[in-house]
N, C-alpha and C positions, 0 to 999 in steps of 0.2 A: 503494499499500499504505499504510495506516494506520500512523503511528508511535505506539507505545504504550509509556509508561514503566512499569514494573512495579517496586514496590518489595516488599521480601520475595521476590525472586526464587529465592533458596535454599531457602526454607521449606517447608513441606508443601502449600499450596494452590500458591504461587508457581512452585514447580520443576515441577509436572505440567502448570501452564498454559503455561509456557514451552515445556515438551517438546511438548505437543500443538499450539501454536500458531505455532511457530517460523518456518514456511512462510507463513502466513495474514497477518502483521503483521511490522512492522518492528519489533523489539522492543528496547528500553533496558533494561538489566539492572544499572545501578551497584550497587556493593558499599556495604556501610555507611561506609567510608571515603571513598567518593565522594560519597555520600548519605545524610547524616545528618538524619532528620527533625526532630531536636531543634534544627538549626542553619539558621535562614532563611537566612543568607548563603550557605550552601552550596547550599541548595535554588534559590535566586535563581540563582546563576551556573550551575548544571548546566541548568535549565529555559530560560534565557536562550539558552544555548550550542547546546541540542540541539531547542528548541521541539517537544515530544511534542503530539499531539491529544488524546491520552487518558492520564490518570494513573490507573492502577489500584494502589490502595494496598492491599497485603495484609499489610505487617508489622506487629506489634502484639504486645502480651504478651497471650496469651490464657489462661494458667494461672490459673483464678479463686482458687484458693488462695494463688498467689503475688501478685496484685493485693490480696487482704484483708491480707496480711500487709506489703506494699511500696506502699502507696496512693501515696507521692508520685511513685514511679516509673511504677506504673500512669498516673498522671494525664499526666506528662510525655510518656509515648509515646503514649498511647491517647486523649489529648485535645489536648494543644499540638501533637503531632505531626501531627495532622488539621487543626488550625487552621492550621499554617504552609503545609501543601499546599493547602488551600483558598485561601489567599491567593494563593500562586504560580500556582495553576491559574486565577483569577479574572484575574490581572493578564495572563498570556500566551494567554487564551483556550481553554484545555484543558478537556475534560469531566474530571469528578473523580469517581471511583467508589472506594468503599471499604467494608470489612467491618465492619459494627455486627454485633449478636449477637441471638439470640433471649433471651439472658439479660436483656434489657431488660425482658421480661414476667414476671420471676420473683417480683415481689410482687402479682402480679393475682389476683383471686379467681374471675374468670369461667371457665366450662367451655366445653368445645369447642375449634375452631379459631378462634384470634385473628386479627381483622384489625389492620391498621397503625394504624386511626383509633381504637382502643379506648385511654383512658387509661393509662399505664404508671406503676409505682411500683417500680422495681427496689430490691431488698434487699440487694444488695452493693456493693463498690466497683467491680468490672468492669461490671455492669450500669448503674450510675448513670454511670460515665465513657463508656461507649459512648453512653448516651442523650445525654450533654451534647456528645460529638463529632457526633453527629447534628445537633443542634442550630446549633450552631457552624458546622459546613460549610455548611448551607444559608443561614445568614446571612450568610456571607464569600464564598459563591460561588454564583451563583444557576445553576449546571449541576452541581451536587453530586447525587450518587445515592448512598444509604445502603443496603447489603444487610444484612438481619438473618439472618445464617447460623446454621444449626444444629450441633450435634455431628456431625463427619464422620469417615469411616473409609476406609481402604484396607489391602491387604496391604503385605508388606515387599518392595521393589521395589529391585532392584539400582540404586545412584547416586542415589536418591531418599528423603529423610528421611520417617520416619513415627514417630508417638507412639503410646501406648496408647490404644486405642479399643475400641468395642464389638464388633466381630467379632474382633480379636486377643486381647481379654481372655478372651472366652468360649471361643475355639479354644484358649488356653493352659492355660484350667481344665481343659478336656475332655483334654487331653495330660497334665496333672500329676494329674489326678484328684481334684480339689478342688472346692469350690463357690465361687460368688459371690452376693452379697447385691445384689438389687434392689428399688427403692423401688415399693411398690404405690400411694403417694399423689403418684406424679411422671407427668406427660405430657409428651412431648417427642419431635421429629421427631428421626431420626438418617439421616443421608445420605450415599450413596456419592459420593466425591471426583469420579468420572468424569463424573457428571451436573451437578456444580457447574461443572466445567471447561467442560463442553459447553454449558453455558447462559451461562458469562459473557459471551461476544460478543455475546449478544443485549441484554444490558443497556447497551451502549455507546450506543443508540439510546432508553433510556428518557427520558422527560421526569425533570426533578429531581424529588427527593422521596425518600421512605422506602419500601423493599419487604422484605417478607419473602422468604428466598431458600434454599429447601430443601424437604425431603420432609415432606408431611403425614403425620401420624400421629394415630389416637383412642385408640390403647391405652395404658396406663400401661407404664413401663419395664419391671417384672416380667413382663407379658404379652408385651411384645415380645421380651424375652430367652427365654422360653418357646417362642414360636413360631420363634425362630431356630434354638433348638436342635432343633426337630422337624424344620426344614429339613436340618439337618446329620444327620439319623437317630440323634440322641442323646436319651436319655431326660432330659428337663429337671429331673426329680425328682433327680438324681445331680449338677446342676451349679448349678441355680439356687434360691436360696433367697428367699422372700418377705420383703421388709424392711417392716413394718407401721408401723413408728414413726419412721421419717425424715420429716421435714416435719409435726410435731406440730401446728403453729399454724393451717395451711391446706394444702390440695393444692397442689402446685406445678405448675402449668399455665404450660408455655412452648409448647405446640403450634401451629403458625402456619398460617394458611391462605394459600395462593398465588394467591387469587382477582385481587388487586390487578396484581401482575406478569404474570399470565397474560394479563388482559384488556389493560393497557397496552402489552403486546409483541405483540398482536395473535395470541396463542396460539403464538408462537416458544418462549416459556419455558415448560418443562412439566418437572416432574419427576415420578418414579414416587413412591408412597406409599412409607413406610419399608419394609414388608414386600415390596412388590412390587420395590423397589430391591435388598432383600438376596436375594431369588431371582435378580434379573439379575446381581448381583455373582457369587453362586456357580455360576451357570451360565458366567460369563467364568472364574471359576477352574478349573472343571471343564474346560474347554476348552484350559487351557495358556497363558493369557494372561500 
């Protein structure tokens, strides 16, 4: 049974991965007090003692607004933390996987689904720090895999953390009889967390490199919200407002192509597109999941 060290095991993604995979892997889930990614000495001691074969790094500061206001803290966690883990992974021969973000594409002007080889020019601290973390990890550990994740969603589940997300925000607006604004000049994938968790084990055998990781989507965010309202049987006009002014300098396209990961995994990594994922999620909710 493969020994997998999971950082951020109590977080949104980590808690669901641990719940789903506890009987498939020998999971190491140290607390922050046991495994502080900003402390190279602590990482060295823990990895030397436990010798994981895979380090799955899911801990991060992922709030883009917070990172913009606290760039030094974002850098320490999202860049230096990754550097520290990459060094210790290389030293002890562990595969190193971590979440980057589709936000690395937020300065791109290209249209359509974006491949990993397109030059990126992120426009906020979070995106720049994630890009730098990718570069540093690949420099420091030749078996690093960076996964450019999308915006994710899930229901409220007993015992598991959840943050505001696309589906919860819309359902809350319906319940409270209020409207939400969604940008017509933004294109992005939105992914059900269950599919992220199901696909993560297939990333353990990917060749080193950078991979998009989540749902494809060619609709703008306003169109996606309208389509989801239709699935819920709700008149989108009473919930969703088109924001035509956001991102005035250029359309914000962070829609990812999954071609590279799909091919590199021999078809094992496969995500529903955003709308199909939402349909599967709603079917699961309706069945009493």
